[in-house]
Every structure is written in structure tokens, then in C-alpha cells.
C-alpha positions as CSV (number, residue, x, y, z in Angstrom):
1,S,13.1,-23.2,9.7
2,G,15.3,-21.9,6.9
3,L,17.3,-19.5,9.1
4,S,20.9,-20.0,8.3
5,S,22.6,-21.8,11.2
6,G,26.1,-21.5,12.7
7,F,25.8,-17.5,13.8
8,S,24.3,-16.6,17.1
9,C,23.1,-13.2,18.2
10,E,21.6,-11.9,21.3
11,V,17.9,-10.9,20.7
12,E,15.6,-8.4,22.5
13,H,12.1,-9.2,21.5
14,W,9.1,-6.8,22.0
15,D,6.6,-9.5,22.7
16,S,3.4,-8.0,21.7
17,D,1.1,-7.3,18.6
18,E,0.9,-3.7,19.3
19,P,3.4,-1.4,18.1
20,I,6.3,-0.5,20.5
21,P,6.2,2.4,22.4
22,D,8.9,5.2,21.4
23,K,10.5,5.0,24.8
24,E,10.8,1.2,24.9
25,L,12.0,1.2,21.3
26,E,14.7,3.8,22.1
27,R,16.0,1.8,25.4
28,G,16.1,-1.3,23.2
29,V,18.1,0.0,20.2
30,A,20.5,1.8,22.3
31,G,23.8,0.1,21.3
32,A,22.2,-2.8,19.0
33,H,23.8,-3.9,16.1
34,G,20.5,-4.7,14.1
35,L,17.2,-3.7,14.1
36,L,14.2,-5.7,12.9
37,C,11.3,-3.3,12.5
38,L,7.7,-3.0,11.1
39,L,5.9,-0.2,9.1
40,T,4.5,1.0,12.5
41,D,8.2,1.8,13.8
42,H,9.5,5.3,12.9
43,V,13.3,5.0,12.3
44,D,14.1,8.9,12.4
45,K,17.1,10.6,13.1
46,R,16.7,10.8,16.9
47,L,16.3,6.9,17.1
48,L,19.5,6.6,15.1
49,D,21.4,8.7,17.3
50,T,19.8,6.8,20.2
51,A,21.0,3.6,18.7
52,G,24.5,4.6,18.3
53,A,27.5,3.6,16.3
54,N,26.8,0.0,16.8
55,L,23.8,-0.2,14.4
56,K,24.9,-1.9,11.0
57,V,21.7,-3.0,9.7
58,I,17.8,-2.4,9.7
59,S,15.5,-5.0,8.5
60,T,11.8,-3.7,7.9
61,M,9.0,-6.4,7.4
62,S,7.5,-4.2,4.6
63,V,8.1,-3.4,1.1
64,G,7.2,0.4,1.7
65,V,10.0,2.1,3.5
66,D,8.4,5.6,4.1
67,H,8.6,4.9,7.9
68,L,12.5,4.9,7.5
69,A,14.7,8.2,7.3
70,L,16.7,7.1,4.5
71,D,18.9,9.9,4.0
72,E,20.0,9.8,7.8
73,I,20.4,5.8,7.2
74,K,22.4,6.4,4.3
75,K,24.7,9.0,5.9
76,R,25.4,6.4,8.7
77,G,26.5,3.8,6.3
78,I,23.7,1.5,7.8
79,R,22.2,-1.1,5.5
80,V,18.6,-1.7,4.9
81,G,16.7,-5.0,4.1
82,Y,13.0,-5.3,2.9
83,T,10.5,-7.6,1.8
84,P,9.4,-6.7,-2.0
85,D,8.4,-9.5,-4.3
86,V,7.1,-12.0,-1.6
87,L,3.8,-9.9,-1.0
88,T,3.1,-8.8,-4.5
89,D,0.7,-11.4,-5.3
90,A,-1.3,-11.0,-2.0
91,T,-1.3,-7.2,-2.3
92,A,-2.5,-7.5,-5.9
93,E,-5.2,-10.0,-5.2
94,L,-6.6,-7.6,-2.3
95,A,-6.6,-4.8,-4.7
96,I,-8.8,-6.6,-7.0
97,S,-11.1,-7.5,-4.2
98,L,-11.4,-3.9,-2.9
99,L,-12.0,-2.8,-6.5
100,L,-14.6,-5.4,-7.2
101,T,-16.2,-4.5,-3.9
102,T,-16.5,-0.9,-4.3
103,C,-17.5,-0.9,-7.9
104,R,-20.3,-3.7,-7.2
105,R,-21.5,-1.9,-4.3
106,L,-21.1,-5.0,-2.1
107,P,-21.0,-3.8,1.4
108,E,-24.0,-1.8,0.7
109,A,-26.0,-4.6,-0.9
110,M,-25.2,-7.0,2.2
111,E,-26.6,-4.5,4.3
112,E,-29.7,-4.3,2.2
113,V,-30.2,-8.1,2.6
114,R,-29.6,-7.7,6.5
115,S,-31.8,-4.6,6.9
116,G,-35.0,-5.7,4.8
117,G,-34.2,-3.4,2.1
118,W,-34.1,-6.5,-0.3
119,T,-37.7,-6.3,-1.7
120,S,-38.6,-7.5,-5.4
121,W,-36.1,-7.4,-8.3
122,K,-35.7,-3.8,-9.6
123,P,-33.8,-3.0,-13.0
124,L,-31.4,-0.2,-11.5
125,W,-31.3,-0.9,-8.0
126,M,-27.8,-1.6,-6.5
127,C,-26.2,-0.9,-10.1
128,G,-22.5,-0.4,-10.1
129,Y,-19.7,-0.3,-12.9
130,G,-18.2,-3.2,-14.7
131,L,-14.5,-3.5,-15.8
132,S,-15.5,-4.9,-19.2
133,Q,-14.5,-2.5,-22.0
134,S,-13.1,0.1,-19.2
135,T,-10.1,2.3,-18.8
136,V,-8.1,1.5,-15.9
137,G,-5.3,3.7,-14.7
138,I,-2.4,2.6,-12.4
139,I,-0.5,5.0,-10.5
140,G,2.8,3.4,-10.4
141,L,3.5,0.5,-12.7
142,G,6.0,-1.1,-10.1
143,R,5.9,-4.9,-8.9
144,I,2.5,-4.6,-7.5
145,G,1.0,-2.3,-10.4
146,Q,2.1,-4.7,-12.9
147,A,0.5,-7.6,-11.0
148,I,-2.8,-5.7,-10.7
149,A,-2.9,-5.1,-14.4
150,R,-2.0,-8.7,-14.8
151,R,-5.1,-9.7,-13.1
152,L,-7.4,-7.1,-14.6
153,K,-6.6,-7.9,-18.1
154,P,-9.0,-11.1,-18.4
155,F,-11.9,-9.0,-16.9
156,G,-11.9,-7.5,-20.5
157,V,-10.3,-4.2,-19.7
158,Q,-10.0,-2.1,-22.9
159,K,-7.4,0.1,-22.0
160,F,-4.6,0.6,-19.4
161,L,-3.0,4.0,-18.7
162,Y,-0.2,4.4,-16.2
163,T,1.8,7.3,-14.6
164,G,5.4,7.2,-12.9
165,R,8.6,9.0,-12.5
166,Q,9.5,7.8,-15.9
167,P,7.9,5.6,-18.6
168,R,8.7,1.8,-18.4
169,P,8.0,0.5,-21.9
170,Q,9.3,-2.9,-21.1
171,E,6.9,-3.6,-18.3
172,A,3.9,-1.8,-20.0
173,E,4.2,-3.8,-23.2
174,E,2.4,-7.0,-21.5
175,F,-0.6,-4.8,-21.1
176,Q,-0.1,-2.5,-23.9
177,A,-0.3,0.2,-21.2
178,E,0.1,3.9,-22.1
179,F,2.2,6.3,-20.1
180,V,0.4,9.4,-19.6
181,S,0.5,12.7,-17.1
182,T,-1.5,12.6,-13.9
183,P,-4.0,14.8,-15.2
184,K,-4.9,12.6,-18.3
185,L,-5.0,9.5,-16.3
186,A,-7.4,11.3,-14.0
187,A,-9.5,12.4,-16.7
188,E,-9.5,9.4,-18.7
189,S,-9.9,6.3,-16.4
190,D,-13.0,4.6,-15.3
191,F,-11.3,3.0,-12.5
192,I,-7.9,4.4,-10.9
193,I,-5.7,2.3,-8.6
194,V,-2.8,3.8,-6.8
195,A,0.2,1.4,-6.2
196,C,3.1,3.7,-6.2
197,S,5.3,4.3,-3.0
198,L,5.1,7.2,-0.8
199,T,7.7,9.6,-1.6
200,P,7.9,13.5,-1.2
201,A,6.7,13.6,-4.8
202,T,3.8,11.5,-4.2
203,K,2.5,12.8,-1.0
204,G,-0.8,14.3,-1.3
205,L,-0.8,13.6,-5.1
206,C,-4.6,12.6,-5.2
207,N,-6.1,15.9,-4.0
208,K,-9.2,18.3,-4.7
209,D,-7.8,18.9,-8.4
210,F,-7.0,15.5,-9.1
211,F,-10.5,14.2,-7.9
212,R,-12.4,17.2,-10.1
213,Q,-10.6,16.0,-13.1
214,M,-12.1,12.5,-12.6
215,K,-15.3,11.2,-14.3
216,K,-18.2,11.4,-12.2
217,T,-18.6,7.7,-12.7
218,A,-15.1,6.7,-11.8
219,V,-14.1,4.5,-9.0
220,F,-10.9,5.2,-6.9
221,V,-8.9,2.7,-5.2
222,N,-5.7,3.0,-2.7
223,I,-3.7,0.2,-1.5
224,S,-0.5,2.1,-1.3
225,R,0.0,4.5,1.7
226,G,-2.8,6.9,3.2
227,D,-0.5,10.1,2.8
228,I,-0.7,9.8,-0.9
229,V,-4.4,10.8,-0.8
230,N,-5.8,14.2,0.8
231,Q,-8.7,12.5,2.7
232,D,-10.7,15.8,3.2
233,D,-10.5,16.5,-0.8
234,L,-11.7,12.6,-1.3
235,Y,-14.6,13.2,1.5
236,Q,-15.8,16.3,-0.4
237,A,-15.3,14.4,-3.8
238,L,-17.4,11.4,-2.7
239,A,-20.0,13.4,-0.6
240,G,-20.5,15.8,-3.5
241,G,-21.1,13.2,-6.2
242,Q,-17.9,14.4,-8.0
243,I,-16.7,10.7,-8.3
244,A,-18.7,7.5,-7.9
245,A,-17.0,5.5,-5.0
246,A,-13.8,4.8,-3.5
247,G,-11.8,1.9,-1.8
248,L,-9.2,2.3,0.7
249,D,-6.8,-0.3,2.3
250,V,-5.0,2.3,3.7
251,T,-5.5,5.5,5.5
252,T,-4.0,8.3,7.3
253,P,-3.8,7.9,10.5
254,E,-3.9,4.1,10.7
255,P,-6.3,3.0,12.3
256,L,-8.9,5.6,11.0
257,P,-10.8,7.0,13.9
258,T,-14.4,5.4,14.0
259,S,-15.8,9.3,14.1
260,H,-14.0,10.0,10.7
261,P,-16.6,11.5,7.9
262,L,-15.1,8.9,5.3
263,L,-17.1,6.1,7.5
264,T,-20.3,8.0,7.1
265,L,-20.3,7.4,3.3
266,K,-22.0,4.6,1.5
267,N,-19.6,4.9,-1.5
268,C,-16.5,4.4,0.5
269,V,-15.3,1.0,1.5
270,I,-12.4,1.0,3.9
271,L,-10.3,-2.0,4.9
272,P,-7.8,-2.1,7.6
273,H,-4.6,-2.3,5.8
274,I,-4.9,-6.0,4.9
275,G,-3.1,-6.0,1.6
276,S,-0.3,-8.7,2.5
277,A,-2.5,-10.3,4.9
278,T,-2.8,-14.1,3.9
279,Y,-0.9,-16.6,6.2
280,G,1.5,-17.7,3.7
281,T,2.6,-14.2,2.8
282,R,3.1,-12.9,6.4
283,N,5.1,-16.3,7.0
284,T,7.4,-15.6,4.1
285,M,7.8,-11.9,4.9
286,S,8.8,-12.8,8.5
287,L,11.5,-15.1,7.2
288,L,12.9,-12.8,4.6
289,A,13.0,-10.2,7.1
290,A,14.9,-12.6,9.6
291,N,17.4,-13.4,6.9
292,N,18.1,-9.8,5.6
293,L,19.0,-9.0,9.4
294,L,21.2,-12.1,9.6
295,A,23.1,-11.5,6.3
296,G,23.5,-7.8,7.4
297,L,24.9,-8.5,11.0
298,R,27.4,-10.8,9.0
299,G,28.3,-8.5,6.5
300,E,27.1,-10.8,3.7
301,P,24.6,-10.0,0.6
302,M,21.1,-9.8,1.9
303,P,18.3,-11.8,0.3
304,S,16.7,-8.4,-0.3
305,E,18.6,-5.3,0.3
306,L,17.4,-1.9,-0.7
307,K,20.1,-0.1,-2.7
308,L,20.7,3.3,-0.8
């Protein structure tokens, strides 16, 4: 099914949808030439030491690489394959779904129908916030950030703001997006979408100060990684009416314990990290991850290599 032929390798396969336990992973990776992993597998110094000098290639079925100790991997001259591009559309679609679900209070509204809270029509009942004429702030105007802006533009968004490591004038031109500081983005946006990758610089970026700068009517959405948000600070901001609502496709930890305070709030919508979860996208990701691995084992150019 699209896999290159004429090259055989011995595969040891963890036959479960549940993450492989550390001990099993260490046992399996010892002496291996390649590793195909998921974002639930933490590839740290200890695991790399266990793997030994044979390990030439790591292929992850994800666009995020925050579960890989890249410095250690680079030091050992190991190549890394990942799966950008193929999940951009599905993740952007999910970001829009989550944004609309949150700002128009859909889970709350559905619950009112079920519980008999829906009586007669009332002018301000179940009112939320609309995208038309709004200002949208995107943290990280990479592939996914751009795909989100592209989809939001037809909703009649008036202005796009973005932050990142540096301005991206070419990418921003399509949306007339303005490069601003993080505090300015927080203060001026009606909707904020986090679409950057998790790095030491972005860890805990959305904290008490960030939420304090946001408008009381603003809606916050994170489809990136849970660790970018300080969840205690987010809880306080939502519970205290400092911001209007939040929609999260990612949390820390994942899964989020069912006793977590965020789950007690009506103005917080949480999804189980389903950004790339369409059948087509996951199939394409699997194939790309396998082809990256095979190319790496052969010492050939990978379809999608992370340049270290």
C-alpha cells in the first residue's frame, strides 16, 4: 500500500492501542536500528542509551516533537522523521469546530435541551460571541496557524494578529495579519487560538498575566500542547469571569483526570486531543511515518525529515 518494496527489515510490534510501558519500550529498542513512535512515547537520554549505537533513525507519527530529546538525538547523529503537512487540514478544521462550539456554547445548549431547561424563546438566553467583525489572535502562524486563519477569513473576521519567534510577512500577507507582542495580542483579540509548537520558550506562555490582559468577553482556544497553558491560572480566569470561555483539544496530563476542576466549569469545552482524528489523515500519517523510517534505514532522503 504505497510502501517501498525490495527492502526487508525485522519488525517488533507493540500490539495494542494503549501506550507501550517504559520497560517494554526499553526492552524492544535495545539494539534496534530504527524506532517508530507516537507522541505518547518519551524518547529521552535514558532510552537512547538503552537503544545503543545501532539506532540510526526515529520516526514519529506526529507533527509535534516535544516528546523527543532533540539535543541528545542530534548529538548521536540520529535522523528524525515526522508528519507535518498531512495533518494540517484536519487539525485546522478541528480548531474551527472547537472555536465555534465554545463561543456559541453548544455543549451548554445541548444540555439545556436534555435537561428541560429549554422553555420559551428569550432574547439573551444562551447568547455567545460571533466571529463577524472580530479580531482573532493566532499564537504561531505556522502551517496549522495559517490554515486556521484561511478558514476563519470567510467568517468575516475584521483583523488577524499573530505572534511567533519572528515576523512572517510572506505568510501573513494573505490575511493582512499583523505581527504583535504577546501582551498586545492578549489585550486586543476577541478570540485567541494557540497553534505554536511546545518549546522551552512557549511552555507556560498562557498564564495568569496573559489571561489578565485578555478581554472579559474573549474566548481562548488551544489545539497545540497542554503545557503551553498554565491550567490552574486558566481555571482561575474562567471561574472568576476574567475571560468568557475556553476550548481545549490538549491538556496536561492527557487524559485529564475526571476530577479536574476545569471539568466543573460550564464555560470550558475540553476534547480528548482529536485534532488529526479523521480516518484519512491518520492513515496518511501512518504511511508517512513508515516511509520516513524505511528511507532513514536505507540512508536515503526521507519524505519528511526534521532538520536537526
